C-alpha angles and dihedrals in degrees: 000000000000121000116227120207126193116243113251112266115240113247119242120237090254091057091051093050091046093053091047090050094045093048097052098094093050092040088057089050096044092107091056091047090053092045094052091042092053093046090049090054091049090047090052091051092050093047089063088076094062127083097251094027093085088065099047106024090103090064101068091037089055091048092049092051089049091054097046092046090049091051091053093047093048090050090052092046092051094049098042102026089229112166094205093057091047092049092047091050091051092047092053091049090050089052091048094052092044091054091043091050095048091045091051092049091051089050091051093049093046090047093051092046089047092051092049092048092047094046091047091047092047092050091048090048091052092046094053101025 
């Protein structure tokens, strides 16, 4: 069975101008997106050398790749007005912020649990020490 796909519809001039207009703020920040992305990749590479880093080094590398790809896509969207590039850039940013949010929630939970364990351990040590 053959799969039929619809040919992409050409964008109207209004769509092109809308995409160009909507992409201006991120286009102006594309350098920062690339910088943070590159530093995130470098951070992921450096994390490999720590004890726990081997387990989580892929996370900052992935996040850095998402940011650098998003910066390239937003640049293309701003220059061409292509809706697909704009949508892909936004999707990569959504994924980046979702991962960042989940990661931060995990860090908060681990920190609170660690503080509770350390304070309980310290009080027990003082009680019996």
